[in-house]
C-alpha positions as CSV (number, residue, x, y, z in Angstrom):
1,X,20.0,8.7,6.2
2,X,20.4,10.6,2.8
3,X,17.5,9.3,0.3
4,X,20.4,9.3,-2.6
5,X,19.5,7.4,-6.0
6,X,20.9,4.3,-4.8
7,X,18.6,4.0,-2.0
8,X,15.7,5.0,-4.4
9,X,16.7,2.5,-6.8
10,X,16.8,-0.4,-3.7
11,X,13.3,0.9,-2.3
12,X,12.3,0.8,-6.1
13,X,12.8,-2.6,-6.2
14,X,10.9,-3.7,-3.1
15,X,8.0,-1.9,-4.0
16,X,8.1,-3.1,-7.8
17,X,8.1,-6.8,-5.9
18,X,5.2,-5.7,-3.5
19,X,3.0,-3.3,-5.4
20,X,2.9,-3.4,-9.1
21,X,-0.5,-4.5,-10.6
22,X,-2.2,-3.6,-7.5
23,X,-5.5,-1.9,-6.7
24,X,-5.8,1.8,-4.9
25,X,-8.2,1.2,-2.4
26,X,-7.9,4.3,-0.5
27,X,-6.3,7.5,-0.6
28,X,-5.2,10.3,2.4
29,X,-3.5,12.8,3.1
30,X,-2.4,12.8,6.6
31,X,-0.3,16.6,6.9
32,X,-0.2,18.9,4.5
33,X,2.8,17.2,2.6
34,X,2.4,13.5,3.2
35,X,0.3,10.9,1.7
36,X,-1.0,7.8,2.2
37,X,-1.8,4.9,-0.8
38,X,-3.3,1.6,0.6
39,X,-3.0,-0.5,-2.2
40,X,-4.1,-4.2,-2.5
41,X,-1.4,-6.2,-4.0
42,X,-0.6,-9.9,-3.8
43,X,-3.6,-11.0,-1.7
44,X,-2.9,-8.5,0.6
45,X,-3.2,-4.5,1.5
46,X,-0.1,-2.8,1.5
47,X,0.3,1.0,2.7
48,X,2.4,3.1,0.7
49,X,3.8,6.5,2.7
50,X,4.5,9.4,0.6
51,X,6.4,12.4,2.0
52,X,7.2,15.6,0.4
53,X,8.1,17.5,3.4
54,X,11.6,19.4,3.7
55,X,12.6,17.5,6.6
56,X,11.2,14.2,6.1
57,X,10.7,13.4,2.8
58,X,11.1,9.9,1.4
59,X,8.5,6.9,0.5
60,X,8.2,3.8,1.6
61,X,5.8,0.6,3.0
62,X,4.8,1.5,6.5
63,X,2.7,-0.6,9.0
64,X,1.7,2.5,11.0
65,X,-1.6,3.7,11.6
66,X,-2.1,7.5,10.3
67,X,-5.1,10.0,11.6
68,X,-6.5,11.7,8.6
69,X,-7.8,15.4,8.9
70,X,-11.6,15.9,9.1
71,X,-12.1,17.6,5.8
72,X,-10.2,16.3,3.2
73,X,-7.6,18.4,1.4
74,X,-8.5,19.5,-1.7
75,X,-4.8,17.9,-3.3
76,X,-6.0,14.6,-1.8
77,X,-9.7,14.9,-3.4
78,X,-8.1,15.3,-6.9
79,X,-6.2,12.2,-6.5
80,X,-9.1,10.2,-5.5
81,X,-11.5,11.7,-8.5
82,X,-8.0,10.7,-11.1
83,X,-6.3,7.5,-9.3
84,X,-9.0,6.4,-6.6
85,X,-9.8,2.9,-8.6
86,X,-7.0,3.0,-10.6
87,X,-4.5,-0.1,-11.0
88,X,-0.6,0.6,-10.3
89,X,0.6,-0.4,-14.0
90,X,4.7,0.7,-13.1
91,X,7.0,2.2,-10.8
92,X,9.8,3.8,-12.4
93,X,13.3,5.6,-11.4
94,X,14.6,8.4,-13.5
95,X,17.6,7.4,-14.8
96,X,19.6,7.2,-11.2
97,X,18.0,10.1,-9.8
98,X,15.6,10.8,-6.6
99,X,12.5,10.9,-9.0
100,X,10.2,8.4,-9.5
101,X,7.4,7.6,-11.1
102,X,4.3,5.7,-10.6
103,X,2.1,5.0,-13.4
104,X,-1.8,4.1,-13.1
105,X,-4.1,2.7,-15.3
106,X,-7.6,4.0,-14.8
107,X,-10.9,5.0,-17.0
108,X,-11.7,8.7,-17.6
109,X,-15.0,10.1,-18.0
110,X,-15.8,8.8,-21.3
111,X,-14.8,5.3,-20.1
112,X,-11.8,5.1,-22.3
113,X,-8.8,3.3,-20.7
114,X,-6.2,5.9,-19.7
115,X,-2.6,6.3,-18.0
116,X,-2.3,9.1,-14.9
117,X,1.1,9.8,-13.4
118,X,2.2,10.4,-9.9
119,X,5.4,11.6,-10.2
120,X,7.6,11.9,-6.3
121,X,10.7,14.1,-6.6
122,X,13.0,13.5,-3.3
123,X,15.2,16.4,-2.9
124,X,15.0,17.9,0.8
125,X,13.4,20.8,0.9
126,X,12.3,21.2,-2.7
127,X,11.0,17.8,-2.9
128,X,7.6,17.5,-4.8
129,X,4.3,15.2,-5.6
130,X,3.2,16.2,-8.5
131,X,0.0,14.5,-10.2
132,X,0.0,14.3,-14.4
133,X,-2.9,13.5,-16.6
134,X,-2.8,11.2,-19.5
135,X,-1.0,13.6,-21.8
136,X,1.7,14.2,-19.1
137,X,0.1,17.4,-18.5
138,X,0.4,19.1,-14.3
139,X,-2.8,18.7,-12.9
140,X,-1.7,19.7,-9.4
141,X,0.9,19.4,-6.7
142,X,2.6,19.2,-2.9
143,X,5.5,21.7,-2.8
């Protein structure tokens, strides 16, 4: 199935109802370009699957059980540091593009409340998952 702007909008509509306002419980990198975020929202644990893989780039809710690598990769360790205890504030699509911005509210090292951003670009073999700080500066990415 082609992941176009209209499909992206439909999935975002579902995710907004299911996940917005939820708290991050676990973050795992299950493959070189695949992540899962376990989010507690609406009194239930839900799993968000994110993939920047060239042949299976997508994002959606998932009930599947995935195995984690024994040693967490650097990108997932950075995600855990920056959004590991965050609350998912909003999920927004950039115009009618295949780019989605997940906005998280969390606290920085000084205890101040800040926003962090996880950008998912679904563009086939050019897909990306990008972590931005409160100043929208790129911290790291899966490309």
